[in-house]
ROLUMSE-721410 format. One record per residue: residue number from 1; residue in three letters; x, y, z of N, C-alpha, C, CB in turn. Coordinates in steps of 0.001 Angstrom, whole numbers, plus 524288, in hexadecimal, padded with zeros to 5 digits. Atoms other than C-alpha are relative to their C-alpha. Glycine has a CB too. Layout:
N
SITE NUM ala X Y Z X Y Z X Y Z X Y Z
...
//
This chain:
125
SITE 1 unk 7FD80 804E7 8031D 640E6 2F0C5 3CC7E 7FF36 7FB6A 8052C 807C2 80142 7FDB9
SITE 2 unk 8025D 8032D 7FB91 63CFD 2E529 3D46B 805B3 7FA13 80006 7F7AB 7FDA0 7FDB8
SITE 3 unk 7FB78 805EB 7FE80 6483D 2D880 3D8D1 7FDD9 7FE43 800CB 8040C 7FE9A 8037F
SITE 4 unk 80218 8040D 80059 644F3 2CCF1 3D5C9 80348 7FC54 80323 7FF20 7FEDF 7FAFB
SITE 5 unk 7FC3D 80236 7FF20 64C71 2C30A 3DEFB 80156 7FC17 7FE9F 80073 7FFEA 802FD
SITE 6 unk 7FF90 80595 8029F 653C3 2B664 3D8ED 7FEEA 7FD81 801D6 80358 7FDDF 7FE95
SITE 7 unk 802D4 80418 7FFCF 64D69 2AAC5 3DA61 8059B 7FB49 7FDFC 7FA00 800EA 7FBC9
SITE 8 unk 7FCA9 804D5 800E3 653B1 29CFE 3D8E5 7FC5A 7FB39 80181 80595 8001B 803B1
SITE 9 unk 8044E 804CA 801A3 64AE4 2903E 3D5C3 8040D 7F9B9 80372 7FF5B 7FF72 7F648
SITE 10 unk 7FDEF 80429 7FCEF 64E25 285BD 3E21E 7FB2C 7FC14 7FF77 801A9 801CD 8063D
SITE 11 unk 80305 8051A 800FA 64B21 278B5 3E115 80094 7FD02 80529 80255 7FC7B 7FADD
SITE 12 unk 80114 8013B 7F969 644D9 2722E 3EFB7 800AB 7F95E 7FDB0 7F814 8029A 803CE
SITE 13 unk 8022A 80602 800A3 6452E 26314 3F263 800CC 7FEFF 80698 80459 7FB14 7FB0A
SITE 14 unk 801A5 801BD 7FA64 63EB9 25E18 3FD5C 8010B 7F9B7 801A1 7F9A9 80123 8007E
SITE 15 unk 7FF59 80553 7FFD3 640CB 25266 4049F 80105 80036 80629 804B7 7FD6F 7FBF2
SITE 16 unk 80311 7FF41 7FA3E 63BC1 24E7A 41406 80530 7FB47 80217 7F728 7FD91 8008F
SITE 17 unk 7FC97 8039D 7FC85 642FB 24537 41E13 7FC71 7FFDF 80356 80598 80191 80228
SITE 18 unk 803E0 7FDDC 7F950 63ACB 2409D 42A70 7FAA6 8014C 7FF68 8022D 80634 8032A
SITE 19 unk 803A8 7FC92 7FF53 62E06 24611 4273C 7FC46 7FABC 804C2 7FCF9 80294 7F908
SITE 20 unk 803E5 802B4 7FE2E 621E1 240B8 43021 7FCA4 7FD4D 7FD3D 7FDC1 80271 80250
SITE 21 unk 802AD 802CC 800AD 61A0A 2359F 42D3A 7F991 8022B 8028E 802CF 7FB92 801C9
SITE 22 unk 80499 7FCC1 7FD78 60C12 23BFB 42C88 7FB68 7FB44 7FF7F 7FE55 8067B 7FC3C
SITE 23 unk 803C9 803BB 80048 6055F 22ECF 4266F 7FEB4 7FB91 80305 8006C 7FE85 7FC6D
SITE 24 unk 801CD 80353 7FE9F 5FF5A 224CC 42C79 8045E 7F8D1 7FEE1 7FA95 80166 7FD4C
SITE 25 unk 7FD69 80506 80244 60331 2181E 422ED 80482 80084 7FC60 7FC26 7FCFE 7FD19
SITE 26 unk 7FD4F 7FF37 80400 60CDF 21D2A 41BC2 80357 8052B 80082 7FC94 7FFD9 7FBC3
SITE 27 unk 7FD26 7FD3F 7FDE4 61721 226AB 41C99 7FD1C 806E5 7FB5A 80743 7FCC5 7FF97
SITE 28 unk 80169 7FD10 80105 614A9 234E6 418DF 7FF9C 800F2 7F835 802AE 802BC 803A9
SITE 29 unk 800CF 80045 806CB 611E8 239E6 40909 8030B 80489 7FE65 7F93C 800AB 7FD6F
SITE 30 unk 7FF25 7F8A3 7FF82 61A24 247A2 40AEB 7FF2D 8023F 7F9E2 807D2 8023F 80264
SITE 31 unk 7FE9D 7FC45 80506 619EC 251C1 40239 7FFDA 806BA 800FC 7FB49 7FE94 7FB24
SITE 32 unk 7FF97 7FB40 7FFA2 61F63 25DDF 4017F 7FED0 805EA 7FDF4 802A6 7FF71 8001B
SITE 33 unk 8034C 7FB31 800F7 61A00 26C34 400C4 8038C 8072D 80127 7FA5A 7FECC 804E8
SITE 34 unk 7FC63 7FB0D 8002D 621B4 2783C 3FE41 7FCFB 80505 7FEE2 80460 7FF6C 7FB92
SITE 35 unk 80197 7F9CF 7FEE4 61C55 287A2 40415 804E8 8037D 7FD6C 7FF68 8016E 80762
SITE 36 unk 7FBC8 7FD07 7FFED 62233 292A2 400D3 7FB25 80434 803B0 8036F 801CB 7F940
SITE 37 unk 803F7 7FC4A 7FB8C 61F1D 29F6E 40981 7FDD8 802F4 7FC8B 802CA 803FC 804F4
SITE 38 unk 8028B 7FC09 8025A 61790 2AA2C 40270 802E7 80306 80180 7FB0A 80111 800B7
SITE 39 unk 7FC55 7FB0B 80332 61CC0 2B634 3FB64 7FDD1 804FB 80595 7FCC3 80223 7F6D5
SITE 40 unk 802AD 7FCB6 7FE0B 619F7 2C2EE 400FB 7FAD7 80158 800E6 8013A 8024A 7FEA1
SITE 41 unk 80684 7FE67 7FF02 60D9D 2C534 3FE18 7FC6A 7FB57 80064 7FD75 80394 7FAF8
SITE 42 unk 80263 8042D 7FC40 609DB 2B653 40083 80181 7FE1B 8063A 800A7 7FB9A 7FD26
SITE 43 unk 80051 80163 7FAC3 60939 2B12D 40EFB 7FF54 7F7F8 7FF29 7F9BB 8041F 80331
SITE 44 unk 802C0 80617 7FF61 6094E 2A307 41232 805BF 7FCD7 7FD6D 7F8B4 7FEC7 7FB3A
SITE 45 unk 7FD07 802D7 8031E 610AE 2967C 40BD1 7FDE9 7FD29 7FC3F 8028E 7FD48 80267
SITE 46 unk 8046E 7FF9E 8054E 60B8F 2936B 3FEF1 80445 7FB96 7FD81 7FED0 807A1 7FBA9
SITE 47 unk 7FF33 80674 80095 60E4A 283EC 3F9A0 803F9 80258 7F9C7 7F81D 7FAAB 7FEEF
SITE 48 unk 7FC43 80039 80641 61999 283C6 3EE05 80079 7FB5E 7FCF0 80616 8011C 800AB
SITE 49 unk 7FEC8 80513 803AE 61A0D 2763C 3EB9B 7FF08 7F995 80314 80711 8009F 7FE24
SITE 50 unk 8011D 805D7 7FF81 61746 26804 3ED9A 8042C 7FB39 7FE78 7FB6A 7FF36 7FCAF
SITE 51 unk 7FDBC 805AE 800BA 61F47 25B55 3EF9A 7FDD2 7FC1E 8000F 802F0 7FEA9 802B6
SITE 52 unk 8049A 8052D 80001 61B38 24E2F 3EAD4 800E2 7FD87 8038E 7FFA9 7FBF6 7FBB3
SITE 53 unk 80163 80369 7FC36 61666 245E7 3F49E 80450 7FB40 80017 7FA40 7FE2D 7FEED
SITE 54 unk 7FCB0 80313 7FDD6 62073 23C1D 3FA38 7FB8F 7F8A8 80247 802F6 804C7 805A9
SITE 55 unk 80254 80361 7FD65 61896 22E9E 3FE35 80392 7FE45 80286 7FD59 7FCC1 7FDB8
SITE 56 unk 7FC48 80443 7FB7B 61BCA 22706 40B0B 80501 80339 8011B 80249 7F913 7FD00
SITE 57 unk 7FBC3 7FEF3 7FE74 6278E 22F75 40E6A 7FFF8 80499 80528 802AF 80161 7FB2F
SITE 58 unk 7FE13 7FADB 7FBF8 62CEA 237CF 41B0B 80669 80076 7FE9C 7FEF9 7FE6A 807D4
SITE 59 unk 7FB62 7FF78 8012F 63A02 23981 41401 7FF60 8028D 7F861 8031C 7F991 801A4
SITE 60 unk 7FFCE 7FF79 804B4 635EE 23F82 40637 80383 80429 7FEFD 7FB5F 8007D 7FE08
SITE 61 unk 7FA87 7FCE3 802CE 63E9B 245A3 3FC52 7FB8C 80228 7FA48 80745 7FA12 7FDAB
SITE 62 unk 802DD 8005C 804EF 635BE 24C51 3F157 801DD 801F5 7FD93 7FBCD 80124 7FF3F
SITE 63 unk 7FC75 7FF87 80462 63942 24D69 3E53F 7FDA7 80563 7FD50 7FFF3 7FA66 7FBF3
SITE 64 unk 7FFF8 7FAC6 8013D 63082 259C4 3E077 8043C 8041F 80369 7FA4F 80189 800BD
SITE 65 unk 7FE36 7FCCE 7FEBA 6394F 263EC 3E370 7FD5D 80610 7FE5F 80460 7FE9A 7FEBB
SITE 66 unk 801FC 7FB82 7FFCC 636DE 27399 3E692 803E0 80207 7FC03 7FF84 80284 80578
SITE 67 unk 7FE56 7FB1B 80191 639E5 27EE7 3DD78 7FFAA 802C9 8002D 80058 8013C 7FE15
SITE 68 unk 7FFF7 7FBF1 7FD82 63B98 28ACA 3E2F3 80194 80478 7FC0A 80338 7FF49 8047E
SITE 69 unk 7FAAC 7F9BD 8006B 63FB5 29959 3DE00 80179 80280 804B6 7FDAD 8060B 7FC9A
SITE 70 unk 7FEB0 7FE27 7FAEF 645B0 29E07 3E960 804B5 80446 800D3 80134 7FB59 802E5
SITE 71 unk 7FDD8 7FA8D 7FF2D 64C5A 2ABF5 3ECC0 80374 7FF6E 803E3 7FC20 80439 8015C
SITE 72 unk 7FD88 80152 7FC68 6587D 2AAC1 3F3C5 7FFEE 8070B 8033B 805DD 7FCAB 7FDB7
SITE 73 unk 800A2 7FB43 7FD99 65615 2BA5E 3F841 7FC57 7FF9F 8031E 7FF47 803EB 7FD0F
SITE 74 unk 8036E 80007 7FCE5 649AE 2B767 3FF42 7FECD 7FC6C 802CA 7FD0E 8010D 7FE6D
SITE 75 unk 803A8 80520 7FE7A 64315 2AE2E 40809 7FBBD 7FD89 7FE22 7FE3E 80067 803CA
SITE 76 unk 80539 8029B 800C5 639AF 2A580 404C0 7FF00 7FA66 803A9 7FFA2 7FE96 7F99B
SITE 77 unk 7FF49 80366 7FD0F 634A6 29C97 40DA2 7FBCA 7FA14 7FCD1 7FE79 802C7 80628
SITE 78 unk 80215 80564 8021E 63060 28D78 40AD4 7FFE2 7FBDD 80207 801D2 7FE82 7FC82
SITE 79 unk 80339 80561 7F9A2 62934 28114 4128C 80031 7FBA0 7FCDE 7F764 800A3 8030F
SITE 80 unk 800B1 80690 7FFDF 6299D 2739C 40FC6 7FB65 7FD9C 80304 80500 7FD58 802B3
SITE 81 unk 802A3 80277 7FDDB 61E79 26EAA 4138D 8008B 7F843 7FE46 7FB19 80349 7FEE7
SITE 82 unk 8004D 80581 800B5 61DEE 25CCD 41473 7FA2D 7FEE7 8018D 8045C 7FCC8 8037F
SITE 83 unk 805B5 7FFAF 7FE13 60FDE 25907 412F0 7FEDB 7F880 7FFBB 7FB3C 804CB 7FACE
SITE 84 unk 8021F 8053B 801D7 60B2D 24A8B 41471 7FBD6 7FEFF 7FD9F 7FF77 7FD2F 8032E
SITE 85 unk 8038A 7FC82 8011A 602C0 24A89 40AFE 7FD9F 7FAA8 7FD82 80175 805CD 7FCA9
SITE 86 unk 803F2 802A4 7FF42 5F770 24301 40B11 7FD3C 80002 7F97F 7FCB2 802A0 80508
SITE 87 unk 80383 7FEF7 80414 5F019 23E49 3FC48 7FAE2 80238 80321 7FEF1 7FAA3 7FC5C
SITE 88 unk 804F5 80106 80066 5E37B 23D97 4022A 7FEA7 8091B 8008D 7FD74 7FA03 8066B
SITE 89 unk 7FF83 7F9F0 7FEDF 5E66E 24CAC 405F0 802A3 804D1 7FBB7 80389 80015 804FE
SITE 90 unk 7FF3C 7FD8B 80306 5E7F5 255FC 3FAEF 803FE 80691 801F8 7FA97 7FFDE 7FDEF
SITE 91 unk 7FED1 7FAA1 800A5 5E9AF 262CC 3FDFB 8055A 7FF74 805CE 7F930 804E3 800E1
SITE 92 unk 7FC14 7FE53 7FCB6 5F731 268A6 40651 8009F 7FEDB 80752 7FF80 8058C 7FEBD
SITE 93 unk 800B8 800BB 7F9A8 5F0BC 26B15 413DB 7FF59 7FBB3 801ED 7FC16 80251 8022C
SITE 94 unk 801B4 805A0 7FDF5 5EAD2 25EEC 415D7 804AC 7FD12 801E0 7FD30 7FC7D 7FB7C
SITE 95 unk 7FD20 80432 800B5 5F819 258CB 41465 8027E 7FFE2 805C5 803E8 80069 7FAF7
SITE 96 unk 7FD31 80121 7FC69 5FFDA 2544B 4204A 804BD 80264 80027 80056 7FB98 80028
SITE 97 unk 7FA62 7FEAC 7FF47 60E8C 259C7 4243D 8030A 7FB1A 80395 8004F 80613 8032E
SITE 98 unk 8000F 8065B 7FBA7 61557 24D89 42888 8078E 803EC 80355 80195 7F559 7F98B
SITE 99 unk 7F921 7FD68 7FC81 62311 259AA 42CD7 7FBEB 8024A 80246 8066D 804B1 7FCD4
SITE 100 unk 80386 7FCB8 7FDB7 61C61 26072 43784 80274 80806 801D8 7FE82 7FBB7 805B9
SITE 101 unk 7FD84 7FBCA 8005C 62708 26AD3 43AEE 80007 80277 7FB03 80465 7FF38 80199
SITE 102 unk 7FE69 7FCE4 80471 628B1 277D2 432C2 80514 7FFF4 7FCB4 7FFB8 80460 801A1
SITE 103 unk 7F94A 7FFA9 802EC 63738 27751 4308E 8020E 7FC93 7FE36 80449 80125 802D9
SITE 104 unk 7FE74 8033D 80601 63689 26C7E 42795 801BD 7F9A2 805F8 80887 80489 7F9FF
SITE 105 unk 7FE0C 80593 7FBF5 63BBA 261AC 4348E 7FC79 7FC1B 80040 800E1 80125 8063B
SITE 106 unk 803A3 80198 800DE 6349F 25544 4349D 80067 7FD71 8063E 7FF88 7FD24 7FAA7
SITE 107 unk 80246 803B1 7FB92 62FDD 24FC6 442AB 7FDB2 7FAB1 7FF00 7FBE4 802A3 80286
SITE 108 unk 80463 80518 80383 6312B 240AA 43E92 80220 7FC50 804E1 801FF 7FD06 7F757
SITE 109 unk 7FDD8 8038B 7FB18 631EB 23A69 44DE5 7FA6D 7F8F4 7FEE4 7FE7E 80584 80899
SITE 110 unk 803B4 8033B 802CE 62D7A 22C0A 44A4E 7FCA2 7FED7 803E3 80212 7FB3D 7FD48
SITE 111 unk 8049E 80018 7FBD3 6272C 2288A 45630 7FE1E 80329 800AB 80060 7FEF4 80437
SITE 112 unk 80486 7FC9D 7FEAB 61EB3 23310 456E0 7FD8D 80032 7FC82 8008F 804A9 8018B
SITE 113 unk 8058A 80026 80628 619EE 230C3 44835 7FDD2 7FBE6 80191 801D6 7FED5 7F851
SITE 114 unk 80246 803F3 800F4 61814 22269 44B8C 7FBBB 80029 804A5 803BB 7FB7D 7FF85
SITE 115 unk 80409 7FF4D 7FAB3 60F41 2286C 45923 7FB3C 80208 7FD92 80224 80488 8050D
SITE 116 unk 8051E 7FBB8 80446 6069E 2318B 44F21 80048 7FD6F 7FCFC 80081 8064E 7FD6B
SITE 117 unk 80324 80392 801B4 6056C 225EB 4472C 7FC19 7FD42 80121 8019F 7FDF1 7FF37
SITE 118 unk 80412 802C0 7FD59 60077 21C66 450B3 7FC43 80334 802ED 8022D 7FC69 80366
SITE 119 unk 8059E 7FD8F 7FD6B 5F6F3 22707 4571D 7FDEA 80290 7F9FA 8011E 805DA 8061C
SITE 120 unk 80240 8005E 8065A 5F282 22951 44956 7FC95 7FAB4 7FE0D 8057D 80012 7FBDA
SITE 121 unk 80268 80474 80102 5F00C 21973 44577 7FC4B 80080 80469 8037F 7FB10 7FFB0
SITE 122 unk 8055F 8008E 7FB60 5E778 21997 45468 7FCF8 803DB 7FDDF 80112 80165 8071F
SITE 123 unk 803B3 7FDFD 802B4 5E0FF 2265F 44EA5 7FBDE 7FD23 7FDBA 801F7 80247 7FCE0
SITE 124 unk 800BA 8020D 80445 5DE23 21E20 44327 7FCA7 7FBAE 8019F 804A5 7FEDD 7FD40
SITE 125 unk 8002E 803A8 7FEB9 5DA06 2120D 4492C 7FA8A 7FFD7 802CB 80458 7FEF9 80230
//
């Protein structure tokens, strides 16, 4: 006789504020990607869904919601990565993440950003 743990359906909404601007001529176009940690047989992080791309925003509020089956009796790990989605690059691994820290906090130092943008412009000239 196997015991099945009860689950509940959970709907998650995502919004961000103060993302770093990774684009030179416009603001970032963020996309949120949800990853879930693999189960007992599977190791590593598995992509479970993506939001829409929000054009030119450092404070996106994504419309798409993530719907997950959640069991309160066991530990389930999820990770949200925010990417600056460049349409010219179609693969996830080619995209740039505006949020650098893994704990979800954004480093939004305007002076540092402006210095980086000036350096990038000088390199392109």
